[in-house]
A tleap script that builds the chain and sets N, CA, C and O, in Angstrom:
source leaprc.protein.ff14SB
mol = sequence {
  NMET ARG ILE GLY SER ARG ARG GLU ASP ASP
  PHE GLU ILE ASN VAL ILE SER LEU ILE ASP
  VAL LEU LEU THR LEU LEU MET PHE PHE VAL
  LEU SER THR THR PHE ILE GLU HIE SER ARG
  LEU LYS VAL ASP LEU PRO LYS ALA ASP SER
  GLU ALA ARG ASP THR ALA ASP ASN ALA LEU
  THR LEU VAL VAL ASP ARG ASP GLY HIE TYR
  SER VAL GLY SER ASP GLU VAL MET GLY GLU
  GLY ILE ASP PRO LEU LYS SER THR ILE GLU
  ARG VAL ALA GLY PRO ASP ARG GLY ARG LEU
  VAL VAL ILE ARG ALA ASP ALA MET THR ALA
  HIE GLN ASN VAL VAL ARG ALA MET ASP ALA
  LEU GLY GLN LEU GLY PHE THR ARG LEU SER
  ILE ALA THR THR PRO ALA GLU ALA ALA ALA
  SER CLYS
}
set mol.1.N position { 143.124 36.165 67.203 }
set mol.1.CA position { 143.574 37.457 67.059 }
set mol.1.C position { 142.595 38.564 67.735 }
set mol.1.O position { 141.409 38.667 67.420 }
set mol.2.N position { 143.150 39.266 68.568 }
set mol.2.CA position { 142.492 40.272 69.390 }
set mol.2.C position { 142.559 41.599 68.738 }
set mol.2.O position { 143.663 42.142 68.699 }
set mol.3.N position { 141.636 42.141 68.270 }
set mol.3.CA position { 141.616 43.551 67.462 }
set mol.3.C position { 141.267 44.459 68.582 }
set mol.3.O position { 140.331 44.237 69.351 }
set mol.4.N position { 142.158 45.629 68.656 }
set mol.4.CA position { 141.964 46.780 69.464 }
set mol.4.C position { 142.629 46.582 70.821 }
set mol.4.O position { 142.610 47.531 71.605 }
set mol.5.N position { 143.203 45.462 71.163 }
set mol.5.CA position { 143.890 45.412 72.385 }
set mol.5.C position { 145.401 45.484 72.208 }
set mol.5.O position { 145.967 45.207 71.150 }
set mol.6.N position { 145.992 45.865 73.290 }
set mol.6.CA position { 147.434 46.304 73.161 }
set mol.6.C position { 148.172 45.044 73.808 }
set mol.6.O position { 147.707 44.310 74.680 }
set mol.7.N position { 149.436 44.950 73.189 }
set mol.7.CA position { 150.269 43.832 73.735 }
set mol.7.C position { 150.811 44.280 75.129 }
set mol.7.O position { 150.972 45.460 75.441 }
set mol.8.N position { 151.060 43.267 75.889 }
set mol.8.CA position { 151.621 43.534 77.334 }
set mol.8.C position { 152.914 44.218 77.393 }
set mol.8.O position { 153.197 44.980 78.318 }
set mol.9.N position { 153.849 43.909 76.239 }
set mol.9.CA position { 155.148 44.548 76.469 }
set mol.9.C position { 155.223 46.040 75.841 }
set mol.9.O position { 156.301 46.634 75.833 }
set mol.10.N position { 154.107 46.598 75.342 }
set mol.10.CA position { 154.224 47.961 74.819 }
set mol.10.C position { 153.893 48.778 75.932 }
set mol.10.O position { 153.026 48.447 76.741 }
set mol.11.N position { 154.697 50.072 76.026 }
set mol.11.CA position { 154.669 50.935 77.150 }
set mol.11.C position { 154.661 52.183 76.579 }
set mol.11.O position { 155.110 52.331 75.443 }
set mol.12.N position { 154.175 53.176 77.261 }
set mol.12.CA position { 154.136 54.580 76.727 }
set mol.12.C position { 154.565 55.546 77.790 }
set mol.12.O position { 154.077 55.387 78.908 }
set mol.13.N position { 155.416 56.530 77.591 }
set mol.13.CA position { 155.749 57.366 78.502 }
set mol.13.C position { 155.023 58.683 78.319 }
set mol.13.O position { 155.116 59.298 77.256 }
set mol.14.N position { 154.332 59.107 79.297 }
set mol.14.CA position { 153.521 60.301 79.337 }
set mol.14.C position { 154.405 61.492 79.661 }
set mol.14.O position { 154.879 61.635 80.788 }
set mol.15.N position { 154.623 62.336 78.680 }
set mol.15.CA position { 155.470 63.525 78.952 }
set mol.15.C position { 154.807 64.913 79.257 }
set mol.15.O position { 155.459 65.926 79.511 }
set mol.16.N position { 153.442 64.848 79.204 }
set mol.16.CA position { 152.753 65.954 79.436 }
set mol.16.C position { 152.988 66.529 80.790 }
set mol.16.O position { 153.347 67.705 80.854 }
set mol.17.N position { 152.820 65.807 81.928 }
set mol.17.CA position { 153.110 66.188 83.138 }
set mol.17.C position { 154.648 66.654 83.353 }
set mol.17.O position { 154.910 67.495 84.213 }
set mol.18.N position { 155.527 66.152 82.645 }
set mol.18.CA position { 156.956 66.545 82.756 }
set mol.18.C position { 157.183 67.782 82.040 }
set mol.18.O position { 158.093 68.512 82.434 }
set mol.19.N position { 156.443 68.139 80.987 }
set mol.19.CA position { 156.520 69.471 80.424 }
set mol.19.C position { 155.905 70.494 81.205 }
set mol.19.O position { 156.410 71.611 81.316 }
set mol.20.N position { 154.735 70.129 81.803 }
set mol.20.CA position { 154.181 71.092 82.768 }
set mol.20.C position { 155.081 71.561 83.918 }
set mol.20.O position { 155.154 72.732 84.289 }
set mol.21.N position { 155.809 70.457 84.485 }
set mol.21.CA position { 156.742 70.928 85.587 }
set mol.21.C position { 157.921 71.689 85.003 }
set mol.21.O position { 158.381 72.613 85.674 }
set mol.22.N position { 158.491 71.383 83.756 }
set mol.22.CA position { 159.562 72.143 83.296 }
set mol.22.C position { 159.144 73.493 82.960 }
set mol.22.O position { 159.979 74.381 83.131 }
set mol.23.N position { 157.827 73.849 82.445 }
set mol.23.CA position { 157.539 75.182 82.169 }
set mol.23.C position { 157.185 75.936 83.302 }
set mol.23.O position { 157.307 77.161 83.260 }
set mol.24.N position { 156.755 75.359 84.332 }
set mol.24.CA position { 156.512 76.004 85.684 }
set mol.24.C position { 157.858 76.371 86.369 }
set mol.24.O position { 157.978 77.379 87.064 }
set mol.25.N position { 158.867 75.484 86.128 }
set mol.25.CA position { 160.334 75.934 86.795 }
set mol.25.C position { 160.725 76.977 85.876 }
set mol.25.O position { 161.140 78.002 86.418 }
set mol.26.N position { 160.692 76.961 84.581 }
set mol.26.CA position { 161.195 77.987 83.669 }
set mol.26.C position { 160.502 79.391 84.082 }
set mol.26.O position { 161.172 80.418 84.187 }
set mol.27.N position { 159.212 79.356 84.290 }
set mol.27.CA position { 158.629 80.635 84.532 }
set mol.27.C position { 159.069 81.151 85.992 }
set mol.27.O position { 159.255 82.345 86.224 }
set mol.28.N position { 159.221 80.104 86.984 }
set mol.28.CA position { 159.634 80.605 88.191 }
set mol.28.C position { 161.158 81.359 88.161 }
set mol.28.O position { 161.469 82.370 88.791 }
set mol.29.N position { 161.995 80.584 87.259 }
set mol.29.CA position { 163.311 81.172 87.175 }
set mol.29.C position { 163.462 82.525 86.406 }
set mol.29.O position { 164.288 83.404 86.652 }
set mol.30.N position { 162.583 82.526 85.507 }
set mol.30.CA position { 162.583 83.858 84.782 }
set mol.30.C position { 161.969 85.139 85.554 }
set mol.30.O position { 162.413 86.284 85.472 }
set mol.31.N position { 160.929 84.746 86.271 }
set mol.31.CA position { 160.243 85.709 87.054 }
set mol.31.C position { 161.037 86.230 88.268 }
set mol.31.O position { 160.954 87.396 88.655 }
set mol.32.N position { 161.835 85.260 88.862 }
set mol.32.CA position { 162.538 85.638 90.066 }
set mol.32.C position { 163.810 86.084 89.863 }
set mol.32.O position { 164.416 86.593 90.806 }
set mol.33.N position { 164.372 85.968 88.673 }
set mol.33.CA position { 165.697 86.567 88.269 }
set mol.33.C position { 165.677 88.144 88.525 }
set mol.33.O position { 164.669 88.787 88.228 }
set mol.34.N position { 166.651 88.677 89.005 }
set mol.34.CA position { 166.747 90.147 89.002 }
set mol.34.C position { 167.631 90.600 88.014 }
set mol.34.O position { 168.760 90.113 87.952 }
set mol.35.N position { 167.251 91.499 87.204 }
set mol.35.CA position { 168.044 92.083 86.208 }
set mol.35.C position { 168.530 93.416 86.696 }
set mol.35.O position { 167.791 94.361 86.969 }
set mol.36.N position { 170.012 93.408 86.793 }
set mol.36.CA position { 170.692 94.469 87.225 }
set mol.36.C position { 170.931 95.628 86.110 }
set mol.36.O position { 171.651 95.373 85.145 }
set mol.37.N position { 170.397 96.744 86.233 }
set mol.37.CA position { 170.708 97.926 85.282 }
set mol.37.C position { 171.626 98.785 86.136 }
set mol.37.O position { 171.267 99.462 87.100 }
set mol.38.N position { 172.983 98.657 85.607 }
set mol.38.CA position { 173.972 99.429 86.381 }
set mol.38.C position { 173.752 100.872 86.443 }
set mol.38.O position { 174.011 101.469 87.488 }
set mol.39.N position { 173.284 101.506 85.386 }
set mol.39.CA position { 173.086 102.943 85.363 }
set mol.39.C position { 172.164 103.282 84.286 }
set mol.39.O position { 172.164 102.643 83.234 }
set mol.40.N position { 171.287 104.378 84.530 }
set mol.40.CA position { 170.519 104.929 83.357 }
set mol.40.C position { 171.335 105.887 82.742 }
set mol.40.O position { 171.009 106.189 81.594 }
set mol.41.N position { 172.332 106.448 83.232 }
set mol.41.CA position { 173.261 107.619 82.656 }
set mol.41.C position { 174.066 106.798 81.585 }
set mol.41.O position { 174.561 105.699 81.831 }
set mol.42.N position { 174.142 107.389 80.465 }
set mol.42.CA position { 175.065 106.981 79.271 }
set mol.42.C position { 176.290 107.896 79.380 }
set mol.42.O position { 176.189 109.123 79.419 }
set mol.43.N position { 177.431 107.244 79.428 }
set mol.43.CA position { 178.632 107.916 79.380 }
set mol.43.C position { 179.557 107.430 78.318 }
set mol.43.O position { 179.592 106.235 78.024 }
set mol.44.N position { 180.282 108.291 77.753 }
set mol.44.CA position { 181.356 107.979 76.858 }
set mol.44.C position { 182.693 107.984 77.581 }
set mol.44.O position { 183.129 109.090 77.901 }
set mol.45.N position { 183.363 106.970 77.865 }
set mol.45.CA position { 184.571 107.211 78.752 }
set mol.45.C position { 185.766 107.695 77.922 }
set mol.45.O position { 185.847 107.507 76.709 }
set mol.46.N position { 186.766 108.385 78.720 }
set mol.46.CA position { 187.899 108.990 77.969 }
set mol.46.C position { 188.981 107.759 77.688 }
set mol.46.O position { 189.138 106.720 78.329 }
set mol.47.N position { 189.581 108.177 76.660 }
set mol.47.CA position { 190.466 106.990 76.029 }
set mol.47.C position { 191.952 107.180 76.861 }
set mol.47.O position { 192.415 108.242 77.274 }
set mol.48.N position { 192.480 105.976 76.961 }
set mol.48.CA position { 193.900 105.781 77.559 }
set mol.48.C position { 194.549 104.788 76.841 }
set mol.48.O position { 193.922 103.922 76.230 }
set mol.49.N position { 195.941 104.856 76.873 }
set mol.49.CA position { 196.752 103.862 76.133 }
set mol.49.C position { 197.174 102.619 77.169 }
set mol.49.O position { 197.705 101.585 76.764 }
set mol.50.N position { 196.887 102.856 78.425 }
set mol.50.CA position { 197.268 101.788 79.381 }
set mol.50.C position { 196.352 100.560 79.196 }
set mol.50.O position { 195.217 100.606 78.720 }
set mol.51.N position { 197.004 99.434 79.645 }
set mol.51.CA position { 196.203 98.236 79.526 }
set mol.51.C position { 195.045 98.135 80.610 }
set mol.51.O position { 195.169 98.557 81.759 }
set mol.52.N position { 194.050 97.602 80.169 }
set mol.52.CA position { 192.978 97.288 81.134 }
set mol.52.C position { 193.158 96.433 82.293 }
set mol.52.O position { 193.725 95.360 82.089 }
set mol.53.N position { 192.773 96.717 83.497 }
set mol.53.CA position { 192.891 96.013 84.613 }
set mol.53.C position { 191.635 95.248 84.994 }
set mol.53.O position { 190.552 95.684 84.603 }
set mol.54.N position { 191.691 94.191 85.694 }
set mol.54.CA position { 190.475 93.692 86.226 }
set mol.54.C position { 190.152 94.456 87.530 }
set mol.54.O position { 191.027 94.715 88.356 }
set mol.55.N position { 188.853 94.806 87.677 }
set mol.55.CA position { 188.633 95.565 88.881 }
set mol.55.C position { 187.904 94.286 89.859 }
set mol.55.O position { 187.554 93.178 89.454 }
set mol.56.N position { 187.814 94.787 91.140 }
set mol.56.CA position { 187.234 93.849 92.131 }
set mol.56.C position { 185.820 93.668 91.878 }
set mol.56.O position { 185.163 94.583 91.382 }
set mol.57.N position { 185.277 92.492 92.201 }
set mol.57.CA position { 183.994 92.227 91.899 }
set mol.57.C position { 183.007 93.228 92.820 }
set mol.57.O position { 181.949 93.703 92.408 }
set mol.58.N position { 183.496 93.412 93.958 }
set mol.58.CA position { 182.555 94.290 94.759 }
set mol.58.C position { 182.865 95.751 94.788 }
set mol.58.O position { 182.609 96.437 95.778 }
set mol.59.N position { 183.423 96.232 93.695 }
set mol.59.CA position { 183.782 97.556 93.544 }
set mol.59.C position { 182.458 98.396 93.527 }
set mol.59.O position { 181.429 97.897 93.074 }
set mol.60.N position { 182.485 99.554 93.976 }
set mol.60.CA position { 181.343 100.571 94.045 }
set mol.60.C position { 181.544 101.355 92.695 }
set mol.60.O position { 182.661 101.784 92.406 }
set mol.61.N position { 180.476 101.537 91.882 }
set mol.61.CA position { 180.581 102.304 90.606 }
set mol.61.C position { 179.977 103.683 90.898 }
set mol.61.O position { 178.886 103.785 91.459 }
set mol.62.N position { 180.646 104.662 90.537 }
set mol.62.CA position { 180.041 106.133 90.517 }
set mol.62.C position { 180.266 106.510 89.134 }
set mol.62.O position { 181.341 106.447 88.537 }
set mol.63.N position { 178.971 106.972 88.607 }
set mol.63.CA position { 178.815 107.374 87.156 }
set mol.63.C position { 178.629 108.800 87.185 }
set mol.63.O position { 177.791 109.276 87.951 }
set mol.64.N position { 179.414 109.630 86.331 }
set mol.64.CA position { 179.071 110.986 86.169 }
set mol.64.C position { 178.889 111.205 84.594 }
set mol.64.O position { 179.718 110.928 83.728 }
set mol.65.N position { 177.725 111.719 84.432 }
set mol.65.CA position { 177.371 111.877 82.838 }
set mol.65.C position { 177.852 113.219 82.346 }
set mol.65.O position { 178.462 113.970 83.107 }
set mol.66.N position { 177.591 113.547 81.077 }
set mol.66.CA position { 177.995 114.624 80.360 }
set mol.66.C position { 177.570 115.853 80.961 }
set mol.66.O position { 178.294 116.848 81.005 }
set mol.67.N position { 176.227 115.796 81.497 }
set mol.67.CA position { 175.540 116.992 82.087 }
set mol.67.C position { 175.997 117.241 83.482 }
set mol.67.O position { 175.741 118.341 83.971 }
set mol.68.N position { 176.606 116.403 84.144 }
set mol.68.CA position { 177.091 116.543 85.578 }
set mol.68.C position { 176.013 115.790 86.484 }
set mol.68.O position { 175.964 116.107 87.672 }
set mol.69.N position { 175.217 114.891 86.036 }
set mol.69.CA position { 174.424 114.157 86.920 }
set mol.69.C position { 175.129 112.903 87.375 }
set mol.69.O position { 175.872 112.283 86.615 }
set mol.70.N position { 174.882 112.516 88.672 }
set mol.70.CA position { 175.668 111.325 89.258 }
set mol.70.C position { 174.667 110.197 89.483 }
set mol.70.O position { 173.465 110.397 89.658 }
set mol.71.N position { 175.208 109.080 89.466 }
set mol.71.CA position { 174.631 107.784 89.904 }
set mol.71.C position { 175.646 106.937 90.576 }
set mol.71.O position { 176.793 106.757 90.167 }
set mol.72.N position { 175.108 106.429 91.661 }
set mol.72.CA position { 175.858 105.570 92.616 }
set mol.72.C position { 175.430 104.074 92.568 }
set mol.72.O position { 174.414 103.755 93.186 }
set mol.73.N position { 176.072 103.211 91.935 }
set mol.73.CA position { 175.541 101.741 91.784 }
set mol.73.C position { 174.401 101.912 90.772 }
set mol.73.O position { 174.610 102.373 89.650 }
set mol.74.N position { 173.303 101.563 91.160 }
set mol.74.CA position { 172.143 101.846 90.271 }
set mol.74.C position { 171.102 102.828 90.690 }
set mol.74.O position { 169.993 102.885 90.159 }
set mol.75.N position { 171.540 103.675 91.757 }
set mol.75.CA position { 170.713 104.636 92.382 }
set mol.75.C position { 171.167 105.950 91.845 }
set mol.75.O position { 172.361 106.235 91.943 }
set mol.76.N position { 170.243 106.863 91.226 }
set mol.76.CA position { 170.536 108.138 90.782 }
set mol.76.C position { 170.548 109.069 91.921 }
set mol.76.O position { 169.757 108.943 92.857 }
set mol.77.N position { 171.474 110.044 91.856 }
set mol.77.CA position { 171.673 111.074 93.126 }
set mol.77.C position { 170.563 112.231 92.574 }
set mol.77.O position { 170.617 112.820 91.494 }
set mol.78.N position { 169.671 112.363 93.501 }
set mol.78.CA position { 168.688 113.458 93.301 }
set mol.78.C position { 169.097 114.639 94.109 }
set mol.78.O position { 169.370 114.471 95.298 }
set mol.79.N position { 169.163 115.820 93.566 }
set mol.79.CA position { 169.642 117.006 94.141 }
set mol.79.C position { 170.967 117.528 93.593 }
set mol.79.O position { 171.729 116.755 93.013 }
set mol.80.N position { 171.257 118.794 93.756 }
set mol.80.CA position { 172.530 119.344 93.356 }
set mol.80.C position { 173.538 119.509 94.482 }
set mol.80.O position { 173.101 119.643 95.625 }
set mol.81.N position { 174.744 119.512 94.279 }
set mol.81.CA position { 175.733 119.837 95.260 }
set mol.81.C position { 176.325 118.520 95.927 }
set mol.81.O position { 175.964 117.420 95.511 }
set mol.82.N position { 177.201 118.639 96.925 }
set mol.82.CA position { 177.959 117.637 97.382 }
set mol.82.C position { 177.121 116.710 98.496 }
set mol.82.O position { 177.347 115.504 98.598 }
set mol.83.N position { 176.323 117.264 99.159 }
set mol.83.CA position { 175.437 116.666 100.202 }
set mol.83.C position { 174.592 115.611 99.812 }
set mol.83.O position { 174.580 114.583 100.490 }
set mol.84.N position { 173.845 115.728 98.758 }
set mol.84.CA position { 172.999 114.615 98.191 }
set mol.84.C position { 173.882 113.447 97.677 }
set mol.84.O position { 173.496 112.288 97.832 }
set mol.85.N position { 174.991 113.712 97.106 }
set mol.85.CA position { 175.961 112.812 96.603 }
set mol.85.C position { 176.439 112.111 97.760 }
set mol.85.O position { 176.367 110.882 97.721 }
set mol.86.N position { 176.927 112.675 98.808 }
set mol.86.CA position { 177.411 112.003 100.006 }
set mol.86.C position { 176.555 111.132 100.707 }
set mol.86.O position { 176.941 110.110 101.274 }
set mol.87.N position { 175.356 111.545 100.668 }
set mol.87.CA position { 174.147 110.806 101.476 }
set mol.87.C position { 173.932 109.568 100.570 }
set mol.87.O position { 173.823 108.463 101.102 }
set mol.88.N position { 173.868 109.695 99.285 }
set mol.88.CA position { 173.721 108.441 98.408 }
set mol.88.C position { 174.785 107.499 98.336 }
set mol.88.O position { 174.565 106.302 98.156 }
set mol.89.N position { 175.986 108.002 98.473 }
set mol.89.CA position { 177.170 107.135 98.541 }
set mol.89.C position { 177.094 106.279 99.842 }
set mol.89.O position { 177.230 105.058 99.778 }
set mol.90.N position { 176.876 106.928 101.026 }
set mol.90.CA position { 176.766 106.391 102.167 }
set mol.90.C position { 175.594 105.378 102.354 }
set mol.90.O position { 175.673 104.404 103.104 }
set mol.91.N position { 174.575 105.672 101.658 }
set mol.91.CA position { 173.432 104.633 101.681 }
set mol.91.C position { 173.936 103.316 100.755 }
set mol.91.O position { 173.779 102.189 101.223 }
set mol.92.N position { 174.407 103.456 99.728 }
set mol.92.CA position { 174.714 102.435 98.759 }
set mol.92.C position { 175.826 101.679 99.365 }
set mol.92.O position { 175.730 100.456 99.475 }
set mol.93.N position { 176.895 102.326 99.774 }
set mol.93.CA position { 178.094 101.785 100.145 }
set mol.93.C position { 178.199 101.132 101.457 }
set mol.93.O position { 179.080 100.309 101.703 }
set mol.94.N position { 177.353 101.476 102.252 }
set mol.94.CA position { 177.187 101.017 103.682 }
set mol.94.C position { 178.604 101.361 104.524 }
set mol.94.O position { 179.301 102.325 104.208 }
set mol.95.N position { 178.893 100.599 105.458 }
set mol.95.CA position { 180.026 100.893 106.249 }
set mol.95.C position { 181.669 100.599 105.838 }
set mol.95.O position { 182.651 101.035 106.438 }
set mol.96.N position { 181.649 99.789 104.720 }
set mol.96.CA position { 182.919 99.409 104.124 }
set mol.96.C position { 183.644 100.600 103.348 }
set mol.96.O position { 183.341 100.930 102.202 }
set mol.97.N position { 184.601 101.180 104.085 }
set mol.97.CA position { 185.347 102.311 103.388 }
set mol.97.C position { 186.535 101.873 102.715 }
set mol.97.O position { 187.163 102.668 102.017 }
set mol.98.N position { 186.925 100.612 102.866 }
set mol.98.CA position { 188.166 100.100 102.236 }
set mol.98.C position { 187.760 99.560 100.822 }
set mol.98.O position { 188.607 98.968 100.152 }
set mol.99.N position { 186.602 99.730 100.394 }
set mol.99.CA position { 186.158 99.153 99.179 }
set mol.99.C position { 186.561 100.052 97.978 }
set mol.99.O position { 186.612 101.276 98.094 }
set mol.100.N position { 186.844 99.406 96.824 }
set mol.100.CA position { 187.295 100.186 95.733 }
set mol.100.C position { 186.147 100.780 95.000 }
set mol.100.O position { 185.123 100.160 94.714 }
set mol.101.N position { 186.408 102.126 94.694 }
set mol.101.CA position { 185.422 102.844 94.038 }
set mol.101.C position { 185.906 103.247 92.595 }
set mol.101.O position { 186.927 103.907 92.404 }
set mol.102.N position { 185.048 102.774 91.563 }
set mol.102.CA position { 185.303 103.054 90.048 }
set mol.102.C position { 184.581 104.333 89.678 }
set mol.102.O position { 183.352 104.289 89.729 }
set mol.103.N position { 185.125 105.399 89.334 }
set mol.103.CA position { 184.529 106.567 88.762 }
set mol.103.C position { 184.470 106.468 87.299 }
set mol.103.O position { 185.482 106.546 86.602 }
set mol.104.N position { 183.231 106.288 86.806 }
set mol.104.CA position { 183.036 106.350 85.293 }
set mol.104.C position { 182.557 107.657 85.038 }
set mol.104.O position { 181.393 107.948 85.312 }
set mol.105.N position { 183.384 108.514 84.513 }
set mol.105.CA position { 182.821 109.870 84.130 }
set mol.105.C position { 182.979 109.987 82.632 }
set mol.105.O position { 183.941 109.506 82.034 }
set mol.106.N position { 182.012 110.635 82.062 }
set mol.106.CA position { 181.906 110.935 80.612 }
set mol.106.C position { 183.164 111.799 80.227 }
set mol.106.O position { 183.541 112.704 80.971 }
set mol.107.N position { 183.801 111.499 79.051 }
set mol.107.CA position { 184.940 112.223 78.654 }
set mol.107.C position { 184.572 113.754 78.480 }
set mol.107.O position { 185.445 114.607 78.639 }
set mol.108.N position { 183.429 114.052 78.192 }
set mol.108.CA position { 182.926 115.503 77.902 }
set mol.108.C position { 182.459 116.290 79.220 }
set mol.108.O position { 182.208 117.492 79.142 }
set mol.109.N position { 182.352 115.619 80.388 }
set mol.109.CA position { 181.911 116.365 81.455 }
set mol.109.C position { 182.993 117.270 82.013 }
set mol.109.O position { 184.192 117.105 81.789 }
set mol.110.N position { 182.464 118.266 82.780 }
set mol.110.CA position { 183.377 119.295 83.274 }
set mol.110.C position { 184.251 118.559 84.388 }
set mol.110.O position { 183.813 117.691 85.142 }
set mol.111.N position { 185.421 118.996 84.371 }
set mol.111.CA position { 186.391 118.549 85.329 }
set mol.111.C position { 185.874 118.735 86.808 }
set mol.111.O position { 186.219 117.922 87.665 }
set mol.112.N position { 185.070 119.771 87.108 }
set mol.112.CA position { 184.780 120.066 88.304 }
set mol.112.C position { 183.795 118.852 88.848 }
set mol.112.O position { 183.832 118.503 90.028 }
set mol.113.N position { 182.996 118.299 87.971 }
set mol.113.CA position { 182.078 117.305 88.370 }
set mol.113.C position { 182.805 116.032 88.939 }
set mol.113.O position { 182.346 115.376 89.874 }
set mol.114.N position { 183.990 115.743 88.283 }
set mol.114.CA position { 184.822 114.556 88.677 }
set mol.114.C position { 185.414 114.946 90.034 }
set mol.114.O position { 185.407 114.105 90.933 }
set mol.115.N position { 185.923 116.159 90.242 }
set mol.115.CA position { 186.508 116.663 91.495 }
set mol.115.C position { 185.486 116.553 92.608 }
set mol.115.O position { 185.817 116.062 93.687 }
set mol.116.N position { 184.298 116.976 92.394 }
set mol.116.CA position { 183.288 116.918 93.305 }
set mol.116.C position { 182.937 115.533 93.872 }
set mol.116.O position { 182.649 115.371 95.058 }
set mol.117.N position { 182.977 114.503 92.927 }
set mol.117.CA position { 182.828 113.263 93.279 }
set mol.117.C position { 184.078 112.617 94.034 }
set mol.117.O position { 183.906 111.808 94.945 }
set mol.118.N position { 185.167 112.962 93.667 }
set mol.118.CA position { 186.401 112.540 94.481 }
set mol.118.C position { 186.353 113.256 95.978 }
set mol.118.O position { 186.713 112.675 97.002 }
set mol.119.N position { 185.913 114.436 95.939 }
set mol.119.CA position { 185.894 115.165 97.115 }
set mol.119.C position { 184.908 114.479 98.119 }
set mol.119.O position { 185.245 114.150 99.257 }
set mol.120.N position { 183.645 114.292 97.587 }
set mol.120.CA position { 182.729 113.527 98.363 }
set mol.120.C position { 183.244 112.153 98.888 }
set mol.120.O position { 183.073 111.747 100.037 }
set mol.121.N position { 183.845 111.546 97.973 }
set mol.121.CA position { 184.365 110.089 98.504 }
set mol.121.C position { 185.465 110.300 99.497 }
set mol.121.O position { 185.491 109.607 100.513 }
set mol.122.N position { 186.373 111.208 99.270 }
set mol.122.CA position { 187.452 111.527 100.387 }
set mol.122.C position { 186.863 111.902 101.603 }
set mol.122.O position { 187.246 111.356 102.638 }
set mol.123.N position { 185.808 112.930 101.627 }
set mol.123.CA position { 185.245 113.237 102.856 }
set mol.123.C position { 184.702 112.082 103.636 }
set mol.123.O position { 184.821 112.113 104.861 }
set mol.124.N position { 184.092 111.021 103.030 }
set mol.124.CA position { 183.513 109.897 103.547 }
set mol.124.C position { 184.540 108.774 103.969 }
set mol.124.O position { 184.222 107.792 104.640 }
set mol.125.N position { 185.835 109.039 103.487 }
set mol.125.CA position { 186.876 108.029 104.075 }
set mol.125.C position { 187.247 106.995 103.026 }
set mol.125.O position { 188.012 106.085 103.345 }
set mol.126.N position { 186.783 107.071 101.866 }
set mol.126.CA position { 187.090 106.136 100.718 }
set mol.126.C position { 188.627 106.485 100.278 }
set mol.126.O position { 188.924 107.663 100.080 }
set mol.127.N position { 189.535 105.519 100.136 }
set mol.127.CA position { 190.975 105.950 99.821 }
set mol.127.C position { 191.242 105.101 98.424 }
set mol.127.O position { 192.223 105.414 97.748 }
set mol.128.N position { 190.519 104.208 98.062 }
set mol.128.CA position { 190.921 103.431 96.897 }
set mol.128.C position { 190.104 103.849 95.746 }
set mol.128.O position { 189.072 103.256 95.434 }
set mol.129.N position { 190.584 104.907 95.091 }
set mol.129.CA position { 189.674 105.334 93.768 }
set mol.129.C position { 190.311 105.010 92.475 }
set mol.129.O position { 191.529 105.055 92.301 }
set mol.130.N position { 189.431 104.678 91.560 }
set mol.130.CA position { 189.988 104.310 90.166 }
set mol.130.C position { 188.969 105.078 89.146 }
set mol.130.O position { 187.752 105.187 89.297 }
set mol.131.N position { 189.722 105.559 88.121 }
set mol.131.CA position { 188.945 106.263 86.942 }
set mol.131.C position { 188.838 105.268 85.780 }
set mol.131.O position { 189.834 104.752 85.274 }
set mol.132.N position { 187.460 105.001 85.344 }
set mol.132.CA position { 187.564 104.087 84.260 }
set mol.132.C position { 187.799 104.712 82.946 }
set mol.132.O position { 187.413 105.869 82.774 }
set mol.133.N position { 188.391 104.069 82.001 }
set mol.133.CA position { 188.780 104.643 80.695 }
set mol.133.C position { 188.457 103.498 79.665 }
set mol.133.O position { 188.216 102.348 80.030 }
set mol.134.N position { 188.469 103.859 78.487 }
set mol.134.CA position { 188.539 102.800 77.449 }
set mol.134.C position { 189.714 102.771 76.669 }
set mol.134.O position { 190.278 103.838 76.429 }
set mol.135.N position { 190.217 101.590 76.191 }
set mol.135.CA position { 191.444 101.393 75.517 }
set mol.135.C position { 191.529 102.250 74.247 }
set mol.135.O position { 190.538 102.272 73.517 }
set mol.136.N position { 192.586 102.938 73.924 }
set mol.136.CA position { 192.871 103.744 72.797 }
set mol.136.C position { 192.504 103.064 71.378 }
set mol.136.O position { 191.943 103.650 70.452 }
set mol.137.N position { 192.890 101.834 71.382 }
set mol.137.CA position { 192.754 100.985 70.178 }
set mol.137.C position { 191.152 100.613 69.948 }
set mol.137.O position { 190.579 100.608 68.858 }
set mol.138.N position { 190.609 100.325 71.154 }
set mol.138.CA position { 189.070 99.974 70.942 }
set mol.138.C position { 188.330 101.292 70.519 }
set mol.138.O position { 187.356 101.234 69.768 }
set mol.139.N position { 188.789 102.440 70.992 }
set mol.139.CA position { 188.050 103.605 70.665 }
set mol.139.C position { 188.325 104.038 69.269 }
set mol.139.O position { 187.447 104.578 68.596 }
set mol.140.N position { 189.553 103.810 68.809 }
set mol.140.CA position { 189.812 104.160 67.393 }
set mol.140.C position { 189.080 103.333 66.462 }
set mol.140.O position { 188.857 103.857 65.371 }
set mol.141.N position { 188.603 102.007 66.672 }
set mol.141.CA position { 187.978 101.123 65.894 }
set mol.141.C position { 186.555 101.452 65.713 }
set mol.141.O position { 185.946 100.948 64.769 }
set mol.142.N position { 185.962 102.265 66.548 }
set mol.142.CA position { 184.525 102.585 66.552 }
set mol.142.C position { 184.169 103.599 65.361 }
set mol.142.O position { 183.010 103.984 65.202 }
savepdb mol mol.pdb
quit
C-alpha cells in the first residue's frame, strides 16, 4: 500500500484560471458598456385618453421642462431663444429630416416653449412631430 500517492484514474479540474478569465470578461463588458441617460430634465407629461402608440426606434427626443429649458436627445441646449435650440437640433439630428421627432413637454410648461420647439423644428425642415403624453388611467393611479 502506497501512502500519499494518488491513483492514476483520479483527476482534478483547476477552475482558478477559468474564474480569472470570466472575471476579466465581466469587467470588460461592464466598463465598455455605455449607459444612456436620456435627459437630465425631469418632466411630468400631460395626460391623454388615447391609446399609447409605439414610436420608431430612431426617433429624436426633444424635452421641454417646466422652466422652459430644452434638451435634444441627451444634449442640453445652452442659451436662450430659438437659435441655440436650432443649432443643437441640427448637431444631434444630422442630415435626416424625415426622422420622427417626439416632443416630451412638461404639463406645466408655458405653451410658448412648446411652440418655440415646434417652430425650430419646422424651420429646419422636420415634418413628422409627435407630442408625448401619459395615459389617463396610469396617471390616475399615481
